[in-house]
C-alpha positions in Angstrom: 11.6 -8.0 27.9 14.5 -6.0 26.7 13.7 -2.9 28.6 13.3 -5.2 31.8 16.8 -6.5 31.1 18.1 -3.2 30.4 16.9 -1.4 33.5 17.2 -4.6 35.7 13.5 -4.6 36.4 11.9 -7.8 38.0 9.9 -9.5 35.4 6.7 -10.0 37.5 6.8 -6.3 38.1 7.3 -5.5 34.2 4.3 -7.8 33.4 2.0 -6.3 36.1 2.7 -2.8 35.0 -0.9 -2.2 33.7 -2.5 -3.7 36.9 -0.3 -1.6 39.1 -1.4 1.7 37.1 -4.9 0.7 37.7 -4.6 0.8 41.6 -3.3 4.6 41.4 -5.8 6.8 42.5 -6.4 10.6 41.9 -5.4 11.3 45.4 -2.0 9.5 44.6 -1.4 11.7 41.6 -2.2 14.9 43.5 -0.2 14.1 46.5 2.7 13.4 44.1 2.4 16.5 42.4 2.1 18.5 45.5 5.2 16.9 46.8 7.4 17.1 43.8 6.1 20.1 41.7 6.5 23.0 43.8 8.6 26.0 42.9 12.2 25.6 41.5 11.9 22.0 40.5 13.4 22.5 37.2 16.8 24.0 36.0 17.8 24.4 32.5 21.5 24.9 31.5 21.9 26.2 27.8 25.4 26.6 26.7 26.5 28.3 23.4 29.7 28.9 21.7 32.9 26.9 21.7 33.6 24.6 24.5 37.0 25.4 26.0 37.0 22.0 27.9 37.1 19.9 24.7 40.1 17.6 24.6 42.0 17.1 21.4 42.5 13.5 20.2 45.3 12.6 17.9 43.8 11.4 14.6 44.8 7.8 14.1 45.9 6.4 10.7 42.9 4.6 9.0 43.7 1.8 6.4 41.0 0.3 4.1 39.5 -2.8 4.9 39.0 -5.4 2.3 35.2 -6.5 2.5 34.4 -10.0 1.8 30.7 -10.0 1.3 30.4 -13.6 0.6 32.0 -14.6 3.9 29.6 -16.4 6.4 30.4 -17.4 10.0 29.6 -20.8 11.3 26.8 -19.0 13.7 25.2 -17.3 10.6 25.1 -20.5 8.6 23.5 -22.5 11.7 20.9 -19.7 12.2 19.8 -19.4 8.6 19.7 -23.2 8.1 16.9 -23.4 10.8 13.7 -24.3 9.1 11.1 -21.2 9.4 7.6 -21.3 8.1 7.4 -18.0 6.2 4.4 -15.6 7.0 2.1 -14.9 4.1 1.8 -11.3 3.1 -1.5 -9.5 3.7 -2.1 -6.9 0.9 -4.9 -4.3 1.1 -7.9 -4.5 -0.9 -9.4 -1.1 -1.1 -12.7 -2.2 -2.4 -13.1 -4.7 0.3 -11.5 -3.1 3.1 -13.0 0.5 2.8 -16.6 1.5 2.3 -17.0 4.4 0.2 -20.3 6.5 0.1 -21.3 10.1 -0.1 -23.2 12.6 2.3 -24.9 15.7 1.4 -23.6 17.9 -1.2 -21.8 15.0 -2.8 -19.0 14.8 -0.3 -17.2 11.5 -0.6 -16.5 9.5 2.7 -14.0 6.7 3.1 -15.2 4.5 5.9 -13.5 2.0 8.0 -15.0 0.1 10.9 -13.0 0.2 14.1 -13.7 -3.3 15.6 -11.3 -3.1 18.5 -12.1 0.0 20.5 -15.1 2.3 21.1 -13.3 5.3 19.7 -13.2 7.3 16.3 -11.0 9.5 14.3 -12.7 11.7 11.7 -10.7 13.7 8.9 -11.6 16.3 6.5 -9.2 16.2 3.9 -8.6 19.1 1.4 -6.2 18.9 -1.6 -4.9 22.5 -1.0 -2.2 23.8 1.3 0.3 26.5 1.7 1.0 26.6 -2.1 -2.5 27.6 -2.4 -2.6 30.2 0.4 0.4 31.5 2.3 -1.9 32.3 5.3 -3.3 28.7 5.8 -0.4 27.4 7.9 -0.7 30.4 10.2 -4.6 30.4 10.3 -4.7 26.9 11.3 -2.1 27.3 14.2 -4.1 30.3 15.4 -7.3 28.1 15.5 -6.2 26.2 18.8 -6.1 29.5 20.6 -9.6 30.6 19.8 -13.1 30.5 21.5 -16.5 31.1 20.0 -19.1 33.7 20.5 -20.5 31.5 23.6 -17.3 30.1 24.8 -13.8 31.4 25.7 -10.7 29.6 24.5 -10.2 27.9 27.8 -13.8 27.0 27.9 -13.4 25.4 24.4 -10.5 23.5 25.6 -12.5 22.3 28.7 -15.5 21.2 26.7 -13.2 19.0 24.5 -11.7 17.5 27.6 -15.0 16.7 29.2 -16.3 15.0 26.0 -13.0 12.9 25.7 -12.3 14.4 22.3 -9.6 16.3 20.7 -8.9 18.1 17.6 -5.8 18.6 15.4 -5.2 20.6 12.1 -2.2 20.4 9.9 -1.2 21.8 6.5 1.5 20.8 4.0 2.3 22.2 0.8 -0.7 20.8 -0.9 -2.9 19.3 1.7 -4.8 20.1 5.0 -6.0 17.7 7.5 -8.7 18.7 9.8 -9.0 16.1 12.4 -11.2 15.3 15.2 -10.8 12.2 17.7 -12.0 10.7 20.8 -14.6 8.4 22.5 -17.4 7.2 20.1 -20.1 7.6 22.6 -19.3 11.5 22.6 -18.8 11.8 18.9 -21.8 13.8 18.4 -20.9 16.4 21.3 -17.4 16.7 19.8 -18.7 17.1 16.4 -21.0 19.9 17.2 -18.4 21.7 19.4 -15.8 21.5 16.6 -18.1 22.6 13.7 -19.1 25.6 16.0 -15.4 26.4 16.5 -14.6 26.2 12.7 -17.7 28.4 11.8 -17.9 30.7 14.9 -14.2 31.3 16.0 -13.7 34.6 17.4 -10.7 37.0 17.3 -8.0 37.1 20.0 -5.5 39.5 19.4 -3.2 38.7 22.2 -3.0 35.0 20.9 -2.1 36.2 17.3 0.8 38.6 18.7 2.3 35.6 20.6 1.7 33.1 17.7 3.5 35.5 15.3 6.4 36.0 17.9 6.6 32.2 18.2 6.8 31.9 14.4 9.6 34.4 14.0 11.5 32.9 17.0 11.3 29.5 15.4 12.5 30.9 12.0 15.5 32.4 13.8 16.1 29.1 15.5 16.1 27.3 12.1 19.1 29.3 11.1 21.0 27.6 13.9 19.7 24.2 13.1 22.2 22.1 11.0 19.2 19.8 9.9 17.0 22.5 8.8 19.6 24.5 7.0 20.7 21.3 5.0 17.5 19.2 4.5 14.8 21.9 4.3 16.6 25.3 3.0 19.3 23.9 1.1 17.5 20.9 -0.3 14.6 22.9 -1.6 17.0 25.4 -3.2 18.7 22.6 -4.7 15.5 21.2 -6.2 13.6 24.4 -7.2 16.0 27.3 -7.1 15.7 30.4 -5.0 11.9 30.7 -5.2 10.5 27.4 -3.7 8.0 26.1 -1.2 10.2 26.7 1.7 11.2 30.4 0.9 8.0 31.6 -0.6 6.3 32.4 2.8 4.8 35.3 4.6 7.5 38.0 5.4 8.1 39.4 9.0 6.2 42.5 7.8 3.3 40.7 6.5 3.1 38.5 9.6 3.3 41.5 11.9 0.4 43.2 9.9 -2.0 40.2 10.0 -5.2 41.1 11.6 -7.1 38.5 13.7 -10.1 38.9 11.0 -7.8 37.8 8.1 -7.1 34.5 9.7 -10.5 34.0 10.8 -11.7 34.5 7.3 -9.4 31.7 6.2 -10.6 29.2 9.0 -14.3 30.0 8.3 -13.8 29.6 4.6 -12.3 26.3 5.0 -15.3 23.9 4.7 -16.6 25.9 1.8 -14.0 24.3 -0.5 -14.4 20.9 -2.0 -13.0 18.2 0.3 -13.4 14.6 1.4 -13.9 12.6 4.6 -12.1 9.8 6.2 -13.5 8.0 9.2 -12.3 5.2 11.2 -14.3 4.5 14.2 -16.9 2.2 15.9 -20.1 3.9 14.5 -21.6 2.1 11.6 -21.9 3.8 8.2 -25.5 4.7 8.7 -25.0 6.5 12.1 -21.9 8.4 10.6 -24.1 9.4 7.7 -26.7 10.8 9.9 -24.2 12.7 12.0 -22.4 14.2 9.2 -25.5 15.4 7.5 -26.8 16.7 10.6 -23.7 18.8 11.8 -21.1 19.3 9.0 -21.5 22.8 8.2 -21.0 23.2 4.3 -22.8 25.4 1.7 -25.1 23.6 -1.1 -22.3 24.0 -3.6 -18.7 23.7 -2.5 -16.2 25.9 -4.1 -13.4 24.6 -6.5 -9.9 24.7 -5.0 -7.7 27.9 -5.3 -5.1 27.8 -7.9 -1.7 26.3 -6.6 1.5 28.2 -7.0 3.8 26.0 -9.1 7.5 25.6 -8.6 9.4 24.2 -11.4 12.0 21.4 -10.5 15.4 22.5 -12.0 17.0 20.6 -14.7 20.6 19.3 -14.1 22.0 20.6 -17.4 25.5 20.8 -15.7 27.1 20.2 -12.5 27.1 22.8 -9.9 28.1 23.1 -6.1 26.1 25.3 -3.7 28.0 26.0 -0.6 26.6 27.4 2.9 29.1 28.6 5.6 28.3 26.9 8.9 30.6 26.7 11.8 31.1 22.9 12.4 33.9 20.3 12.5 32.4 18.2 9.8 31.1 18.6 6.3 27.9 17.4 5.1 27.1 16.9 1.4 23.9 16.0 -0.6 24.2 15.0 -4.3 20.8 15.7 -6.1 19.9 15.1 -9.8 16.5 15.5 -11.3 15.5 12.2 -13.0 12.6 10.9 -15.1 8.8 11.3 -14.4 7.1 9.1 -11.9 6.5 5.6 -13.3 4.8 3.1 -11.0 6.1 0.1 -13.2 9.6 0.9 -12.0 8.8 0.7 -8.2 10.0 -3.0 -7.9 13.3 -2.2 -9.5 13.7 1.0 -7.5 12.9 -0.8 -4.4 15.6 -3.5 -5.0 18.2 -1.0 -6.1 17.7 1.3 -3.1 18.0 -1.8 -0.6 21.1 -2.9 -2.5 22.8 0.3 -3.1 22.2 2.8 -0.4 19.8 1.9 2.4 21.1 0.9 5.8 24.2 -0.4 7.2 24.5 -3.4 5.0 24.2 -1.2 1.9 27.1 -0.9 -0.8 27.4 2.9 -0.1 27.7 2.5 3.8 30.0 -0.7 3.5 32.3 0.9 1.1 32.6 4.5 2.3 32.2 4.0 6.1 33.1 0.4 7.0 35.8 -0.3 4.6 37.5 3.1 4.1 36.4 5.2 7.1 35.6 8.1 4.8 32.4 9.0 6.4 30.5 8.8 9.7 27.4 8.1 7.6 26.5 7.7 4.1 23.5 6.6 2.0 21.9 7.0 -1.3 18.8 6.3 -3.0 16.4 7.0 -5.9 13.6 9.0 -4.7 10.0 8.5 -5.8 8.0 11.9 -5.6 5.0 12.5 -3.4 3.0 13.4 -6.4 2.6 11.9 -9.9 3.2 15.2 -11.7 6.7 15.5 -10.3 9.9 14.0 -11.1 12.0 11.0 -9.4 15.3 12.3 -7.9 18.7 10.8 -7.4 19.9 11.7 -3.7 23.0 10.7 -2.0 24.3 11.9 1.4 27.7 11.9 2.9 28.7 13.1 6.4 32.5 13.2 6.7 35.5 15.2 8.2 36.8 18.2 6.2 40.1 16.5 5.5 38.3 13.5 4.0 36.1 15.5 1.7 38.1 14.8 -1.6 38.3 10.8 -1.0 34.6 10.7 0.2 33.0 12.7 -2.5 35.1 11.0 -5.4 34.1 7.7 -3.7 30.3 8.4 -3.8 30.7 9.6 -7.4 32.7 6.3 -8.2 30.0 4.1 -6.5 27.1 5.9 -8.3 28.8 5.4 -11.7 30.4 2.1 -11.2 28.3 0.0 -9.1 30.0 -2.9 -7.2 28.6 -6.3 -7.9 27.9 -8.8 -5.0 25.5 -11.6 -5.8 25.2 -12.6 -2.2 24.4 -9.0 -1.1 22.1 -8.6 -3.9 20.2 -11.7 -2.9 20.1 -10.6 0.8 18.8 -7.2 -0.4 15.8 -8.9 -2.3 15.1 -11.3 0.6 14.9 -8.3 2.9 12.4 -6.5 0.7 10.4 -9.7 0.5 10.5 -10.5 4.2 9.4 -7.0 5.1 6.4 -7.3 3.1 5.6 -10.7 4.4 5.6 -9.4 8.0 4.3 -6.0 7.4 0.6 -5.4 8.6 -1.1 -2.1 7.8 -4.0 -1.8 10.0 -6.4 0.6 11.6 -6.6 4.2 10.1 -3.4 3.5 8.3 -5.5 1.6 5.8 -7.3 4.9 4.8 -4.0 6.9 4.5 -2.3 4.1 2.4 -5.5 4.2 0.2 -5.2 8.1 -0.1 -1.5 7.8 -1.1 -2.4 5.2 -3.7 -5.0 7.3 -5.3 -3.0 10.3 -5.2 -0.2 8.4 -7.2 -2.7 7.1 -9.7 -2.9 3.6 -8.3 -6.2 1.6 -7.5 -4.4 -1.3 -5.7 -1.7 -2.1 -3.1 1.7 -1.5 -4.9 3.3 -3.8 -2.4 1.7 -6.7 -4.4 3.9 -5.7 -7.5 7.0 -5.4 -5.4 6.5 -8.7 -3.7 5.9 -10.6 -6.9 8.5 -9.0 -9.0 11.4 -8.7 -6.7 12.4 -12.5 -6.7 12.5 -12.4 -10.3 14.8 -9.4 -10.6 18.4 -10.4 -11.6 21.5 -8.2 -10.8 21.6 -7.2 -14.4 18.1 -5.9 -14.2 19.3 -3.5 -11.5 22.6 -2.9 -13.2 20.7 -1.9 -16.2 18.6 0.5 -14.0 21.7 2.0 -12.7 23.2 2.6 -15.9 20.2 4.1 -17.4 19.1 6.4 -14.6 22.1 7.2 -12.5 25.4 6.7 -14.4 27.2 9.9 -15.5 24.3 12.4 -14.7 25.0 15.9 -13.8 24.5 16.6 -10.1 23.8 19.6 -7.8 26.1 19.2 -4.8 25.0 20.9 -1.7 27.7 21.4 0.8 27.3 22.6 4.5 30.5 23.2 6.3 33.0 25.7 7.7 34.1 27.7 4.4 37.7 28.3 5.4 38.1 24.6 6.0 36.7 23.3 2.8 39.0 22.3 -0.2 37.3 24.7 -2.8 39.7 23.5 -5.6 38.4 20.0 -4.9 34.7 21.0 -5.2 35.4 23.0 -8.4 36.0 19.6 -10.1 32.3 18.9 -9.8 30.9 22.1 -11.1 30.7 26.0 -10.7 31.0 26.7 -6.9 28.4 29.2 -5.6 28.4 30.5 -2.1 24.8 31.1 -0.6 23.9 33.1 2.4 21.4 32.2 5.0 19.1 34.9 3.5 19.5 33.1 0.1 18.4 29.8 1.2 15.7 30.8 3.8 14.2 33.8 2.1 14.4 36.1 5.2 
């Protein structure tokens, strides 16, 4: 309805969209393509460097706005006074929702029936990733360009298309997902094709050369990307130091010297390691068991996972400032501090603190730094829970501001972290927001499996949202204040600063610790 209003579409036309699509024939598509997609139908303008046409605007004087967080308009009072029947939350019950069993060679399967559509998604999940083998990411990217001893790469893609199936592989620091999805009626054909590709993939020298060129081009582009520089390169440097998961990668020489056989060995070896299977689809568990026992190619004994390279998170024994010179009008700042180990009993307090303090436009940080004082174009902060239980929580705050506002903006953020303002109304709104979100949130389909995997990974056997829902209404502002005093107040921080070096107030930055200037090679490792 919103899009119909915005684009001035007739409502009847909008609601009949699917019906109109159903009347489009193959000939209609071919005729349209032949008419519109000939030569020279696309033009791309890419401009780099300074824009000489920029018009300078005189900077206006900004005066602080006194925020009254307790004020309510008549319209607001009218809206909130309306009686509303609250939704009842629906929490996951992993034992009831998911069927667990094992197939050959003791491989665990988490099964969830798709009751809505005749489609499936099958996941092979490995608890190893780029931290275990630097070649993994490159090998998995190489897979989509390969054929088998009987099919060329193009024929492999055609066969997947004919069966209505597709595959996708991805790797992170410590996990690999190998995914096959498509029409349930063709699952066996797709599975056979996919297993053949994994075990019988053949070298493609040209594809490897192009892949390496693409990787190196992307690496060069990353050094031009403000978000990659700050949130990947500098962030990892701030957490781990010079050697970290972002920098500890294959060098250009190692990439150039890769042989197809090097990557094929990694791919073919994949299913020989310990793994588990997730399935969301319309086949019943007996049918799935038969298909996997018949076609999943694994040795009788699966190998243990290779050793993971460990990267130690740095302790914040003193404040320090890491600066990277980047040609930009603004300055972007991240404050980081390693905190305590992961503790699931703190999650309700963390949820309320984050909602109250630094999440969204109604948070204390955004309201104070941007809305009231105009010191930042955006600002937020939170207490971050790690993705693994063996890692620490982190305090993280972000400020995006103008160079001339850096002193006030930075001092303002530190002041909010150390002296959190109190607003009972705002605090209650934060609690209500958390509770209402859980009331209306519905985790469905394959997301149930992924939620279960995340819970297991964090040492939980139940849906943690239940704790948050039950404990949030009972928390007082003093509870959250105590949390802030214990875990955030007067801590040492690593400040990551991205901006134009000669525009930065270095003397101001020195107030927060020793200033160290880093190069792109320092933070990217190449």
